[in-house]
N, C-alpha and C positions, 0 to 999 in steps of 0.2 A: 429724729435721733439716730445717729449713725452707729452701727454695731459692726463687730467683726464677722467673718465668714460663718455661716451656719444656716439653720432652718427655722421653721415656724414653731418648733417645740422647745420649751425651756424647762424650768424647774417643775412645770406641771407634768412632764414625762418622768420616767424612771427606768429602773432595770439596767440594761446594758447600753442605754442611749447616752450620748453626750451631745448637748445642744449648743449651737453657735460655736462648734468645734472646741468645746470646753472639755474638762476632765470627765472620764467615764464613771458613771455611778454603778456601784456593785449591786448584786441581787443575790438573794439567798440560794437561788437555783442556777446561778451563772455557770456552775461547773458542767451543766448539761450542754452548754454550747460546744464544748470540745468533743462530745460524743455524738453530735448531730451529723449524721452521714447520709442524709437523704440525697438521692440523685436529683440534680436540678431538673425540673419539669417545665416544658413550654406552656405559656398561657393558652396555646392553641389546643392543648390536650383536652380530651372529653371530660365533661362534668358529670358527676354521679348525682342524680336528682332523687334517688330513692330515700325515703325517710319514713319512720313510723309516725312522726308528728306531721302536722299540716305544713306543706312547703308553700310559702306565699309566692315565690318567683323562681322559676327554673332557668338554667342557662339555655341558650338557644341551640344546643345540640353539639355533638362532637365535630371536630375538624382536625385535619391532619397536622402533624408537626411541621413547623416552618421549614421550608426547603432553603438550602443555600443557593448561592449565585449560579451553580451549575444548571439549575432548571430555569431560572428567570432570564437567562441570556438566550434562550431558545428563540428561533425565528417564528415559532407558532404561538407565542404568548398573546393573550387577549389584551386589547387596549385598557380594559378595566375589569376587575374581579371583585365580587362582594367580600367584605371582611367585617365581621362584627366587632364592636368595641369589647376588648377583653378586660375583665375586672378581677383584681386580686384584693383580698382583705388582709391587713396586717394588724396584729394586736400588740399594743405597747404593754410592757410589764408594769406592775404597780411601782410607784415611786415611794420614797420614804414617808411622805405625808399621808398617802393613801394607805400604806401598810399599817399606820397607827390609827387613822380615822376609821377605816373600814375593816379593822381586824376581825370584827364579829360578823361580818357580812360576806357572803360569797360573791364572786365576780358575776356581773350581769350577763356575761356571754360565756358560752362553752364551745370550744373549737373542736371540730372533727376533721382534721387535715387529711386523713386517709380517704374520707368520703367527700372532701372538698365542699364542706358546708359548716355552718355554725348555728348554734341555738341562742336566741335572745330570750332570757328569762323574763316572764311577766311577774311570776311569784315563785314560791318554793315548789309548786307542783305543776306549773304550766309554762310552756315556752313555745316560741315560734321558730321554725327552721328555715334557713335560707341557703341556697346553693350558689357558689361562685366558681370562677375558672381556677382559682387557686386560693387556698387558705393558709396563711403564714402565722405560725404561733409566735409567742413572745421570745422563743429561743432561736428563731430563724436568723441565720447570718446575713450580713450585707451582701455577700457573694451570691447566696441562694436567691435573695430578693432580686438581684440584678439579673440572674440567669432566667428566672421565670417571668419577670415583668418587662425588662428592658431589652435583653439581647435580641429577641425576635424582631423588635422594632428597629434596633440599630442595624441588623443585617438587611432589613428591607430598605433602609436609607442608603446603605452601601450599594444596593442593587438598583437605585434610581427612583425610589418611592419617597413620598413624604411620610413622616412618622411623628407621633406625639406621645409623650410620657407625662402623666399628670398625677399629682397627689392631692387628695381631697379628704378633709376631716376636721374635727373640732380642734380648736387651738390647744397645743400642748400634747398632741397624740403622736408626734414623730414624723411629720411630713418632710421638714427640712433635713432631719437626720437621715431619712431614707434617700432623698435626692441630692442634697448639697454638701454632705459631709466630705471634707477634704482629706481626712485620714493622714495628717502629717505626723501625729504622734503614734497612731496605730494604723498601719496600712490595711489591716483587715476591716477597718471601719469606713473605708472609702465608699462614698455614695454613688448613685447612678450617674450623675454628671461626669465625675472623674473617670469611672469605669467605662462609660460610653466613649469618651474621647480616646482612652487607651486602645479600645478595639478599633476605632476609626483610623487612628494614626498607624496602627499595625497593619491595616488592610490596604491603605491607599499608597500610591507612589507619588512622592512629593515632586518628582520631575515632570510628570504629566498631569497629576491631579492637584486639586487645591481644596483646603479646608479653611473656612472663615466663620467667625462667631459674632453674634450680637448679644448683649446682656442688658435686659430692660427691667423696669418695674412699673406696675400700674398702681398709682397712688392717688386716691381721691379723684378717680376718673381722669387722671392725667398720666400720659405715658412718658416716662423719664428714662434717660440713658444712664445706666449705672457705670459705664466706662467713661462718660463725659457728663458730669453733673450739671454743667451749664446748659446742656441740651435737655430742657425739662418740659417741653410741650411738643412731642412728636406726633405728626398727623398720620392717620391710617388712610392708605390709598387702596381702593378696590378697582380691579379691572372690570369694567362694565360688561365685557364679553365673556370672560372666563370666570369671574367672581373671585379670582385669587386676591389675597390680602397681602400687602407689602408695607414696609416702613422705610421709605427712602431716606428719611432724616436720621436714622439710627447709625451709630458707629459700627463699622464692619471691619474686624481685625483678622488678618490671615494668621493661622496657627501652623507653626513648623515643628514644634516639639511639645511634649506633655508639660514640662515645667512652665513654659510661657502661658499655657492654658490655665494652670493652677494659679499663677500670679494674677491673671485676669479675673478669675473667680474671687480671689481674695480682695482685689481692688473693688469689684462690684459689691461684695457683701459689706465693705466699709461704708458705702454710700446708701445702703438699704435702710429704710425706716423700721424702727422697732420701738416697743414701749413695754413698761412693766405693768402687768395686770395681776389680779388675784389668781388667775389660772396659769399664768406663764410670766416668768420674770423678764424674758426677752421675747415677747410676742411680736411676730412679723405683722406690720401694719400695711403691707403692700403685697401684691402678687408679683413674684419674680418669674421672668420668662427668659430662658436661654434658647437662642436660635443658632443651630449649627448648619451651615450650608456646605454640602459636599458636592464638588464638581469633578466628574470622572470621565476620562476619554476612553472609548471602546476601541481597542487596537485590532489589527488583522483584517479589517473589512476591505480596505483599499486594495491590498495585495490579492485577496481572494477574487474580487471582481475583475481585476485587470488580467489575471491568469485565465479566467473563464471566458472573457470576451475576445481574446485573441492577442496577437503579438503587436500591440500598439501601446507600449508603456509611456510614450512621450506625447500621445494624443491628448488634447485638451478634453475631449469628450469622455475619455476613460477615467479622468480624475473624479473620484467620488468624495463628497465632503465627509470629514470624520464625524462620528456619532459621539455626542456628549450626553451624559446622564447627570441630572441635577436633582439630588435628594436633599430634603430639609428636615432636620430633627428639631422638634420643639419640646423642651422640657419645662413644665409649668409647676412651680411651687406655689400653690394657692395659699393665701392668708387664711388662717383658721376662722371658722365660724364661731360665734360666741353669743351668749345671752348677757345682756347688760347687767341684769341683777346678779349674775354669778361672777362676771369679770370685774365689776366695780368701776367700769370706765366712766369718766366724766370729763367735761371741758372738751379740749381738742381731741383727746383720745376717744371720747364718745362719738364725735363727728367721724373719726376714722373708722370706728366700729360700724357705724351706720352705712358708710360707703362700702365697706367690705361686705356686709350682709346684703346690701342692695345688689352688688355685682354677682354674689353667689346665688341670690334669688333669681336674677335674670338668667344665670347659667342653668339653674334647675328648671325654669320654665321652658328653655330651649330643649333640654333633655326630655322633659315630659312631652313636648310637642312632637319631637322625633320618635319617641317610643310609641306614641299613639298614632303615628303617620298623619299628623295634622297637616292641612293644606298650607297653613301659615306658621312659620317658625320665627319667633321674635328675636333674631340675631342682633338687630340694631338697637335693642333696648340698653345695651351696655357695651363699652369698648372691649371688655373681657370676652363677651360672646362674639363680637366681631373678629377679634384675633383668633378665636378657636373655631371659626366657621368651617375651616377645612378639616378640623379634628373630629367633629361630630356631624355626621351626615355628609361629609365631603369626600375627598380622595385620599386621605391619609390613613395609615395603619395606626390605630390608637390603643394604648394600654393605660388603664386607670388603676391606681393603687389607692384604696381607701384605708385610712388609719383610724383605729378606734382605741379607746381606753377601757380597762376592766371595771372601773369604779361604778357601783350601782347608783351613785349620786348623779351621774351624767347619763343615765339610761335613755333619757329623751333625746339627747344629742347623738348618742350612739345609734339609736333606732333611726333617726333622720339620716345619718350617714349611710347606714345599711340600705335604706330605701333608695337613696340617691344612686348607689352602686347597682341595685337591682334594675332601676329604670335605665341606667346607662348601658346595661348588658343587652337591652332590646334595640339599641341604635345600630343600624347597618351603614357602613361606609362602602363606597365603591373605589377600591384602591386602584390607582392609575399610575402607570410608569411615566416618569418625567424624562423623556428622551427627545433629543432634537439634533439637527445637523449643525455642525460648526462651520458656517459659511465664511466667517472671518478668517479662520485657519486656511480654508480652501483659497480664499482671495490672496492671502499671503503666499501660499504655495504657487498659485498661478503667477503672481508677480515675480517670484524667484525664477520659475521656469521661463517666463518671458524675458527676463534679464539675461539668462543663460543663452536663450536662442538669439537674442539681439547681439550679444557679444560674439557668439560663434559665427553668426552671419557676417558681422563686421570683420572678423579675422579672415574668414574665407574670401570675402570681397576684396580685402586689402591684398591677400596673397595672390588672388586672380589678377588684380590690376597690376601688381608688380611683375607677374609672369608675362602679361600682355606687353607691358612696357619693355621688358627685357628682350622678348622675341622681336618686337618692332625695331629696337635699337640694333640688335644683332643683324637683322635683315638689311637695314640701312647701311650698316658698316660693311657687310659683304658686298652690297651693290656698289658702294663707293670704291672699295678695293678692286673690284672687277673692272670698273671704268678706268681707274688709274693704271692697272696692268695692261689694259687694252691700248691706252694712249702711249704708254712707255714702249710697248712692243712695236707699235706702228712707227714711232720715232726711230727706234733701233733699226728696223728693217729699212726705213727710208734712208737713214744715214749710211747703212751698209751698202745699199744699192747705188747711192750717189758716189760713195768711195770707189766701189768696183767699176762704176761707169767712168769715173775720172782716171782710174788706173788703166783702164782699157784704152782710153783716148791717149794717155801718155805713152803707153806701150806702142800703140799704132803710130804715133808721131815719131817715137824713137826708131821704130822699125822702118818707117818711111825714110827717115833720115839716113839710117844705116844702108838701106837699099839704094838710096841715091848715091851714097858714097861708094857702095860696091859697083854700081853701074858706072860711076865715074872712074873708078880704079881699074875695073876689069870689064871689058866689053865683050865677055864670053857669051852672055845671054842677051838676047834681044829685049828691047823695051816692052814688047807685047807679052812675052812670057812672064816678065817680072810683074806686069800689071795683072795678068791673069792669076798668078799665084797670090798676089796681094788681095785680089777680088775674092778668091776662094777663102783666104783667111778671114776676110771681113764677113763673108757669109757665115762661116762657122761661128765667129764671135757673135754675130747677130742672132743666130739660132740659139746659142748658149744664153744670150741676154733674154731672149723670148721665153725660154724654159724657166729661167730664174724669175721673170716677171709673173708667169703663170703660177709658179710655186708661191710667190708672195701673195698673189690674189687669193689662192686657196687658203693660205693662212688667215688672210683678212676675213674671208667668208666664214671660216671656222670660228673666229673670234666673234663675228656678228651673231652666229647661231648661239654661242654661249651667252652673249648679252641678252638675246631674246628669251632664252630659257630662264635667265635670272629675273627678267621682268615678269614672266609668267608666274614664277615662284612667288614673287612679291605680291602679285595680284591675288593668288590663292591665299596667301597669309592675310591680306587685307579682308578677304571674304570671311576667313575664320575669325578675324577680330570683330567684324560686324555681327557674326553669329553669337560670339561671346557677349558682346554688348547687349544683344537682344535677350539672351538668357539672364543677364544681370538685371535688365529692366523687369523681366518676369519675376525674378527673385524679390525685387523691391516691391512689386505689386502684391505678391503673396504675403510679404511682411506687413504691408499696410492693411491687408484684409485680416490677418491674424490680430493686429493691434485693434482694429475696429471690433472684432468679436470679443476681445478681452475688455474693451471699453464698455461694450453693451452689457457684459456680465457684471462688471463692477458697478455700472449705473443701476442695474436691477438690485444688486445687494444693498446699495446705499440710498435707494429711492425714498424710503421713509424719512431718513435724516435730512436729505436734500430738500424734500417738500416742506419740512418744518422750518428750515432756514430761509426759504424763499417766500417769506410773508409779503403780501402785497396789500397796499392801502388805497389802490386807485379806484375802488368801488364805493368809497364813502359818498354819502348823498350829496354833499357839497362839491365833490370832486369828480363826479361821473361825467361831467361835460368835457373833460380833457380827453376822453377816449373816442370822441366822434371821429377824429382824423384817422383812426385805425380801421375804419370800415372800408377796406381796400378790396373786398371780394364780393360785395353784395350784388352788384350788377356792373355792366360796362359803364353805365352812367356814373356810378359811385366811384369807379376806378378813375374816370376822367376828373372827378372832383378831387380825388386824392392827388393826382398829378398837379392839379391847380394849387392844392395846399402846399405841395413841395416848392412851388414858386412864390410862396408867401401869402396865398389866398386860403383862408380857413373857412369852409362853409359852415354855417350854423345848423343846429338840429332842425329848426323850422324849415330852412331851405332844403335840407336833405329829405325831410318828411314830405314837402310839397313835390319835389322832383321824382322821388322814387315811389311814394305811395305806401300807406300802411299795409294794405293787403299784400303787396309785393314783398315788403319787409317781413311780414309774418310768414309768408310762404317759404322764405329762405331759412326759417327755423328748422325746416325738415329737409334741407339740402344734404346731399351725400358728402360733400366736402366739409370736413371738420372745421377748417378755418372760416368758411362761410357761415356755419352755424354760430361760431363763437362771435364773429363780428355782428351778426344779425341780433343775437341776444343782447349784446352790448347796446345796440341802438334802441332796442325795445326797453331796456332798463333805463336809459337816459330819458326816453319819452315818458316812462311811467313815473319819473321823478317829478314831473309837472302835473299838478292836479287837473289841469284842463284837458290833458290827453288821456287820463285814466279811463274815463267812460268810453271813449272811442276804442281804446285797446280792448276792453272787456267785450264791447258789442261786436268787434271784429273777430272774436275768438282768441285773442292774445293770451288771456288767462289760461284757457284750456291748453294752448300750445306750450306755455311755460311749464304747466304741471306735467304735460307729456314728456317734456325734455328731462325733468327730474327723474321720471321713471325709466326712460329708455337710454339716456346718455350715461356714459361712464367717465366723461371728462370732468375733472375737478373745477376747471375754469367755468364751464357751462353751469355746473351746479352752483357755484358761488354767485355768478351774475344773475342767474334765473331766480335764486332765492332772494337776492336783493330786490329784483323787480317785483316779486310776489309780496315782499315786505312793504313796498311802497303802495301796491294796490290794496293791501290788507288794512290800510289806515281808513278806508271807507267802509261803513257798516254793511252796505249792500254787497260790496265785494267780499266781505268776510263770510257772509252766508253762502255765496257762490263757491268760495274756496272750500268750505266745509262740505257742501253738497257734492263736490266733485272729488272727494277723498284727498283733499289737499293736506290735511294734518297727518294722514298716514304716509304720504309721500315725503313730507318734510321730516317726519320721524325717521324714515328709512334713510334719507340723505344724511341726517345727523349721525346715525349709527355708523355709517361707512366713511364719513369725512374725517380727515386729520388736519387739514389746513385751518388755522384759527380764524381767518377771514371768512371762510365758508361757514364755519360754525356760528360766527357772529351774525351773518346774514340770516341763517336758518332760525337762530334764537330770536332775532328781531321780528321775523315773520310770525313765529308762534306767540311771542309776547304781545303783538298787536291783536291776534285772535283771542288771547286771554282776556282782553278788555271788553268782550261782548257778553252781556248777561244771558242772552238767549242760547249761547253755545256752550255753556259750562259743562253740562253732563256729557254732551257729545264729544267735546274736546278731550275730556278726561277719559271717556270710554275708548277713544281711538288712540290713546297712548301719548297725548300731548304733554302731560305733566311729567311722565317718565322720560320722554325725549328731552325735555328741558334739564331734568336732573342728570341724565346721561351725559350731557355736554359739559358738565363741570369737570370731567376728566381732563379737559384742556385747561391749563393753568393761566391762559391769557386773560388779563383783567377785563378787556372789552367783551369777551364771551360771558364772563361772570356777570358783568353789568347788565347785559341783555337778559340773562337767565333771571337775575334778581328783579328786573323790570316786569318780566312775564309773571313771576310769582306774586309781585305786588298787585298787578292788575287783576289776577285771578282772585286773590284774597279780598280785594276791594269789592268785586262783584258778589262774592259769597257774603260779605258783610251786609251789602244792600239787600240781598235776598233774605238773610236772617232777620233784618230789621223790618222787612215787609211781611214776614211770617210765611214766606214761600219755602224756606229751608229750615229744617229742625235738626237734621243729623249733623254729625261732626264734619269738619272740613275734608274735602277730597285731598287737599295738600297733605294733611296729617296722615290720611289713610295710605297715600302713596309714598310715605317716608320722607317728605321734604322738610319736616321740622328739624331734623338733626342738622341738615346743611344750613338752614336758616339761622339756627342758634350759633353754629360754628362761625358764620360770617357776619353776625350782627354787629360786630365791632371791627369790621374790615378797614384796613388803612385807606383804601380807595373810597372817596366820598360818593362816587356814582353808585357803587355797590352798597355801601352802608345805608345811604338814604332810602333806597328801595326796600332793603331788608327791614329797616326800622318801620317803614310804612306797613309792610306785610305783617309784621308781628302785631302792630296795633290793630289792624283789621281783623286778624285771626282772634285776638283777645276779646273783641267786641261780642263774639258769639259765646255765650256762657257754656255751651256744650263742649267747646274746645279747651276750657280752662284746665281740667284735670290732666289732659294729655300734655298741655304746655308746661304745667308744673313738673310733671314727671320728666319731660325733656329738657329741663333747665331754662325754659324761656322766661320764667318769672323774674329771675335775676336780671336778664337783659331788659325786660320792661321797666324794672326799677331804675336801672342805669339810664335808659332812654329818658324817663321822666325827670331825671336829675341833671344829666350831662349832655343831652342832645343839643347840637348847635342850632337847629331849626326850631323856632318857637311853636309852629303849628303842630309838628310831630310831638314835641315835648308835651304840649297841652293835651293832645289826643291820648298819649300814653298815660298821663296823670288821670284824665277823666275815666279811662278804661279801668285802671286799677281801683279807683274809688268806687265805681259803680258795680264791680263784680264781687258778689258775696264769697265766691270760692277763693279768689285771690286775697281778699281781706282776711279770710279765716287762715289761709296758709301763711300769710305774712305775720299774723299774730302768733301762730304756732312756731314759726322760725324766729320770732322776736325781732322782726324787721321794723324799725321805727319809720313811720310814714305819715 
């Protein structure tokens, strides 16, 4: 039945409460609300335990008021600090019905808020006194309740811690009014959910931080998404290493403003189940769970580190990953506990009430175990306790508000609620800061820096190449110009000298002709004197020509010197160009080195995601023979065979075995070269696949070498192939005892805990599954952690891994069934003691036939031992057995389930009680 927004209190409440966000009911003393001016007190304030009457339970002592983020951000904070669960009690005022029916009776409780305690009346003269961290009267305002109950937890979540706020009490006492009231008509009536989000949005920065919420309900042991009603069977996932609980299938909505959050709450309350009972007209039939995830970035650390380490702001080593704090606030509005005779529930409403009471009973058992420091806390008895595992005895800061009514008719329920709160006050949590490095942000920052460096380098390289090209062009141009000038100058000088020479010859000829005419005209001088004068003139002219020629040769030599100087300048420029090219090559080498470092860093950051994507199926038993050709490093003989295989000749395993020898192959398992070890273990795995070779391998010490590899090697491939070889050897009963005697199950468990590759987990699970089929090894296998190792591997969602786990559980259950039928085992199953029943029931109707078949067999074998019957009924296995006996596709399993149900008195009695026709 869908209802509007509200809580688990309806008309059964009264006073100033309005339930399901309805109209406010008046009270004769409501005027006192306006004069209530108590200063809000923290739930961490000290409790006064003094009383004249007998105090049944005291608070665990005073603790200081919650500090704000100024102290939690100190570098000297501890990884985890103790924090007791804080409990406040809130009294609902009488409603109209109680005011009439109980007019002649006093309230069953008397509050002493100034002493932080209350008295529960036994009769008119005797009462029991109980102390709490805070006692809230019927006149306490919603704001005061938030201040003392929720604000310290909200502040812790903003500081990076997990926090839980939970309301517990009888139906109709005001739990949903306290937590989920929207306050649309009266803002003063806003509940803890709305006020918490107001404080969170006021404190975070939406630019660097993020706030997201999920809103769920736990109805009839089924987790349903209130924001997406179609998502009605959400699976709980637990981290086997940290124990953290998550719900990956739930809707996660990012919140940017308060109005959108209120709309989500209104939408969720529309889909929440409610029903009309005698105690409450709109009684919640499910537990509502609001999860608020706050992710905050811690600023200022990168700048501080870089300034302290020196002036290297652009160095990759100085970049520190930003710190991110992830806090989670869980607000739990529990469905009210009720007695069937008082609530008048019947039909489907009765089944709902049973489911509610069972889950609350499981929660009470966990609180009792934690309060008594019990070695075993039954968190797995209910999905509610699994979800609240971090809230009680975990790492969260938890505040609990218990709500009670004043009516003496419900004194028993009130006393039960008070005792629940008293036991919860004894629970100690180890509050732990959820802080981690944001490596993805660092990778993005490194990518940006790398892109900047690459672009800057490319710009500088382009500018340098342009400058070199310009200088070379200019030098070539100047050299060509000098050569042209030299040639032009030589031509000019040559033409000038030729012209002067011709002019001189013409002058001489003219002079000679003139002289001849003079000699002919005047015979004054003799021919000898004329010749001597002419000879003297010729000598002068020759001397002048000689001087001109020397001057021309000097000019030519000067030009040659200039040309040689230009050539030397060109040679020096070429040497400079070579140096520049060398520097450029060094820059390129440095760039490649930087890129390799960045690639290494990125590969380390993404290693887990890459390994999960590179699933390999080459080690299946029918396909292992394909890897023989990869044994390229065993010995020089094997290398020769590999070269032959490259030419089309593929040597068989038998030929390789004969040529190399088993002892030599086994000796290579301890080689220093990792590739040699990998190839050697592949060869051994292929040999172990044949039954004829298994005895030889064990006699030669191959089993011991394989187990030693699991312990000493860190290589995932070696772990996968070695586990496959051990799985083959474990099919022989004699080899199974040898594996157990040499600590094989412990080594396989250790390998399963550290492995992430689905194929490695499949091989390990197959080996353990083979060992589970040996009747003699049951106790030892369980004692060395074999069952827990199988259950731990279900964290991998791969169906092949789940199939091997199911096969191992079926083998183990079959051996236990034989032992119980022979009378050698009387105690309940080890599988049930180690918590395997919940996973078995969850996967009994799995879509994969290989998983379902083994799980159905395991259930039938477990049910054959009468001692297991009650645990199986409590764990929901009876329904699955009935389904198997009716709908199983395999007749042998179907018949076995039918025979088991008919022969078990416990199952028969339970089916009659639940009116299951069979």
